[in-house]
N, C-alpha and C positions, 0 to 999 in steps of 0.2 A: 674770390679768395685766392691768394697766391699759393704756389706749391709748398713754400717754406712753412707757411702758417698751417697748412693741412697736415704736413708731417709732424709738426710740433703737437698739434691736437691729438693725432693718432698715438704719438709716444706717451702723452699724458694718460690717455685712456688705457693703454696697455699696462702702464705702471700701476694705475689704480686697480685694474683687474688682478694683476699679480699680487698686490698687497692684500686684497680681500681673500684670495685663495690661501695665501700664507697664514693669515689670521685664522681662517677656518680650520686649516690643518693643525695649527698649534692648539686651538681650542679642542679639537677632537682628540689630540694626544694627551691633553691635560685632563680630559674627562675620564674618570674611572668607572663610569656607570656601565651597566650591563650592555654588551653589544646588541644592536637590534637584529631581529630576524633569526632564522634558524630554529631548530627544535628546542623545546624547553629543557633546561638543565637543572635538575633537582639533586644532583649528587654533590657532596661536599668535596673540598680539595683532597687529593690523595698524595701521600708522601712517596716520592720516587727514590730518594737516597738521603742518607744522613752521613756527614763526614765530621769527625771520625766515626767509625762503625761502633755500634753499641757493644759494650763489654770488652772494648779493646784496650791494650796497654801500649801507649805511645809516648813520645816526648811532648813538649808543650806545643799545642797547635796555635795557629794564629787566630782562627775563628772556628766555631762550630757552625756548619752550614747545613741547612735543611732545604731540599729542593722538592717542589710540588709539581703536579701535572698540569697546573693552570695558574693564571695570575691570581694572587690573593689580594685582598683589600688591605690598605694601610690602616683602616679603622676597624678594630676588632669588635666583636659582639660583647657587650657588657663592660667595656673599658674604653678609655680615651686613646691610649697608645698601646702598641704591641708589646713594649717592654713591661707593661703591667701584668702581662700573662706569664712572664718568664721568671723562674726561680732557679738560681745557681747556688748549689750547696757543695762545699762550705762557702760562706759569704766572703766576697772580696770586692766590696763596693757595689754600686748599682749595676744592673745588667745593661749592656749596650746592645741594641738590636737595630740592624740595618736592613731595610727593605729594598729588594731589587726585583720587582714584578713577581716572579714565581720562586724567588729564593729569599731565605732569611739567614742572616749572619749574626751570630751571638757570641759575645765574649764579656767577661767581667771588667768592671771599670779599672781595677788595679792589676789586671792580667792574671794569667794562670801561674800557679805555684808548682814547683817540682815535687815529685814523689807524693802526689795527692790524688785521692779518688774523688772525682767530681760527679755529682748527680744533677741533671738538668730536668726540670719539670715545667711543662708548658700547659697551663690549665685551659679548659675549653674556651673557645672564643674566636679562633682563627676562621675566617670565612672568605669565600670568593666574591667576585663582583656582583653576583646575583644573591648574595646574603645566605648562601648555603654554608652552614658552619660545621666545624668539627666539634662534636659534643662529648668527646672523651679526652682524657689527659694524655699528653705525649711525654714519654719518659726516655731518658738517655743516660747511660753511665759509661765513663771511661777513666783511665788512670794515666797520670803523667809519670808514673814510675811505681812499681810495686804491685802486689796482687790486689784484687778487688774482693773485699769480704762479703760473704752472703749473710749479712745481718739486717735486722729490721726492727723498728719500733712502731707499733700500731696502737690505735685507740680513737677516742672521740673527744672533741672539745665542746663542752656544753656551756650555754648561757644559763647559769644556775637560776637566776630570777625568772627567766622566761620558761624554763623547763624544756628546752630543746637545743639541738646542736647549733653551732655558730657557722653559717655558711661562709666559705672562703676565709676562714680564720688562718692566721699564720702560726705555725708551730716551730719552735726552735729547740735545738739540742746544743747546749754550751759545754764544751769539754773543759778540762782543768787548765789547759793552756789558752783558754778564751777563744778557741776556734769554734765558730758558730755554724751549725748545719740548719738548714731551713727547708720547710715543706709547706704546702698550702692544702687546707682541708677541702673536701667536696661540698656539695650543696646542703648536706645534712650534718656536717661537722666531722666526718670521718677523715683521718689522716694516716699517712704512712711515711716514715723516715727509713730510707734504705742505705745500705753499704756504708754504715758508720764504723769506725774502728771500735772494737770492744773496749769497755771501760766505764767509769762513772761519768754521769752527765747530769746537768741541771736542765730539766725540760720546762719549757714555758710556752703557753698559748695565749693569744690575744686577738681581739676583734680589730682588724686593721681597717678602720673606717675611712681613713684618708689615703689608703693605698701607698704609703711610703715605706712599708716593711719595718717600721720602728714603733715601739710601744710608746704611746702618748699618755699624759697624765689622766685624761678623762676616758680612756678606753678600758674596757673590762678585760681582766686577765687572771691567770692562775698558774702556779708552778708546782713541780714535783721533782724529786731526785730519784734516779734509778742507776743501777749498775748491772750490766748485762754482758754476756759473752756471745750469744747468738741472736736471741730475740727477747722482746719485752713488750708489755702492754701498759698503757698509762692513760687515765681519763683526767680531764681537766674540768673544773667547775668554776668558771670565770665570773667575777663580779667586780663592781667598781670599788676601788680601795680609797678610803679617805679617813680623816680623823675627826670628822664633824659629828658622827653618830646619826641616829634617826630623829626625824621631825614628824609631828602630826600634821598632816595636810588636810584632813577633813573628818568631821563627825556627823554621822547620820543617825537620826532618831526615828525609832519605829516601835511597833507593838504598843500603841497607846502611850507613848512617851516612857516606856519602861525598859527599852533596849537601846544601847548605843553601839554603833558600828564605827570603830576608830580605824582610820587609814593612815599608815606611815608612808614616808616618801621612798623608803627602801625596805627590803625584806629583813626580818629578824632571824636569828639563829634557829635552826629546826628544833633544837632541844629547849627553846625558850618556854618558860612556864610563867603565867600571870597569876599572882596570888591576890586574894581579896584585899589584904592589907596594903598592897603596893599600888592600888588604884584609888584615886581620890576624885570625887565629884563634888564640887563646891557650889553653893547657892550664892546669890549676890551679897548676902550678909556674912559670907565665909563659913556658914554652917555646912556640915557634910550631909550628903545624901547616902544612905546606907546601900552598900553594894552586896548583892546576893551571890553573883557568879561572875567570874572573869575567865574567858577561854580564848585559846588561839583559834585561828580560822579552821585548822584541821579538826580540833575538838568540837567546834560548833557544827561543822559539816557532818561529823560522825554522829553527834547527838540528833541532829535533824534527820539524818538517814534512818536512825533507829526509831524515831517517832513516826516517820512515814511508813516504815515497815510494820510497826505495830498496828497502825490504822488499816493498812492493806490486809494484814493477817486477820484482823477482826472482821473486816468486810467480807473476806473470802470465807471465813467460818460461818458467817450469817447467811451468805448465799448458799453455801453447801447444805446448811440445815434446812433452808426453805426450798431447796431444789427437789424435784420429784425423783423418786427412786428409779434407777435403771436396772436392767437385767445384767447381772455380773457373772453370767455363766461363761465357761471357757470359750464357747463358740462366739458369744457376743464380744468378748475381749479380743478374740482373734480377728473378727470382722473390723473392730475399731482400730486395731493395730495395722491391719492391711490398708484401711482407708487413710490412716495417718501417713504411712510410708508412701502411698500414691500421691498424696498432697505434697509431701516433702520432695519427691522426685519431680513433680510438675513445677514446683517452685524453683528448684535448682536449674531445671531446663529453661524456664522462663528468664531467670537471671543471666544464664549463659547466652541466650539469644539476644537479650538486651545489650550485653557487652559486645557481641558481634556486630549488631546493628550500629552501635555507637562508633566502633572502630571503622566500619565501612563508610559511615558518614564523614568521619574525620579524614579518611584517605581521599574521598571524593572532593572534599573542600580543599585539601592540600593540593591536589592535582589541578583544581580550578584556579587556584592562586599561583600555580607554577612553582611551588616549593616542595621540598622533600618532607614526607610524613615521618615524624619521630614518635614512636609509641611512648606512652607515659611510663615513668619509672614506678614500678609497683613494689619495689623493695621497701619493707617497713622501716621507718626511721628508728634510730637507736633510742634506747630507753636508759634513763639515769639509774645508777645504782645507789644514789643518795636520796634522802627524802626531799620532796618538793618543798620549797620555801614560800612563805606568804608575807604580805605586808599589811594584813588586817587582823584585828582582834574584836571580840564582842564582850559587852558588859551588860549584865542584867541587874536592874535596880529593885530595891524593896518597894519603893513608892514611885508613882508616876511623877514626872517633872511637870511643873506648871507651864501652861502655854505662854508663848511670847515673853519668855524670860531668859536672861543671860546666865549661863553657867560656865564653869571652868573644869576641864578634865585633865588630870595629870597621872602619868603612868611611870612608876619608878623601876629602875633596873632593867631597862630595855637594852638588849645586846644585839648589835648589828652583826652582819656576816664577817666583818673585819674585827670582831671582838671589842668594839668600842661601846662602852656602857654609858647611857644617858638617862635623864628623867624628863622626857618631853612633855609639854602641856599645850593646851589650846582652849581659847574661849569660843563658845558656840551659843546660838540663840535658838530656842525651840519655836516651832511654828505657832501661830495664833489659832485659837479654837475656831472651828468652822461653825459659824452661827447662821449661815445662809439656810433658809427654809424654803424649799421649792414647792410650788403648788402641784398637787396631784392632778396631772392632766389625763390620767387614764379613766377617771370617772367623769362621764359627760352627762349633761342634763337630759332629762327625758323629753325628747322632741315629739313624742306621739300625741301629747296633749297640746292642742293648738287652740288659739282663740277662735271663737265662733264668729265668723265674718258673714254669716248668712243674714243676720238681722241688721238691716241698715237704718240709719237715722232718717226720720221723716223731714224732708226739706220743704214740704208744701206749706206748712204752718209758719207764718212769719210773725215776728213780734209786733205788738201795737206800737204806733208811733208815739213818741214822747212830746207832749205839748208843753210850751213854755208857761211858767207860772207868773201872773202879773204882779208887779210890785205892790206892797202894802202902802196905800196913800192916806191911811187914817191919821188925823192929827193927834199928837200926844200932848 
């Protein structure tokens, strides 16, 4: 091999090696995974500085910058993009969020307005490369001119049909000049709007299911008007608004074909009452089945609870009458009270010990997985101040319905949550009568009496051989 060919081959090998190294470095830089080695990191990112400073009065900034003590992930927890976590109030287009390793730059799409108080809320979800997330809301307020008012509006946004708060719901305060202030509720529906100019507002809350910060036709919502100078409270009871009214989605027959459970597709008004004359149950020949009782789900549950209580009281009274008499002297009562207090104390201590053991086990599991232990939130969820709503009613009939027969039920004057009145109806078929008779397998035949097998048949005696009969040869 010549010297020129050797040099050419060497140059090609060096070029290939340099290319492989370059690709490896590029891949390593592009990978945002947790760096290998080193002690386990269970701490979430920590904020080092926010520019502009909180509660400052400045001119219009270019961006709001948040600097962390480590590199944060471009993919937040519970969202697809970082901008889904950021709420800028008042609204000025969509939030623009730029990621630069350990820095976030935030600004509104339409820019900052002069002489305006801005509140920035970043909900929980920012995390580092090891998935250690910030589990609290980050808040910032500053003014581009003028004082910052110390006002606030608080409350809860409820899903009225579900009977619980709407997690992550969007709450808006719309001023008379159409300026819209926004906030996001926490995981149980609690919200807080801060630093709004005093005055009248139209408040609105909705379940932002597609995370676009806009109310869509199929999303549940509610609104209320308030006028305040310093603080106000407002609760929302959101439900789906439409003009269709209620429909009957199912009819369940029970209690020997004497009770109908009618289910609607949406809840009815809490003050709804069902009268006997407003409920029609028709046979196939259009004749009516007499209705004895028509009740809401709340009335039915209350009556059922009263029946169960009466049975329990009767059983308790019978047991007390048949129980042996005990010594009711003061000393005996004191001993019984002392024993009861001891049992209660032991029970409380056992429950506390169980909680401690569960927490220690959760901490050990978190350390084994290399993540930070976050204690569960024990704050009780908010309770509604309005009655719970239902989408079921119950009908008791005078006579039992025939089996395997088609009927039609119609309910007049059903009022939806949106005050739409309809008379829905539905055809249903009763189940056929159960004619299967199963054999009782519990009673078994008496196997103690067995056939006597001790007497055997005599096989020594054989039958006589059969001789052939000669044909009759007599002439006729």
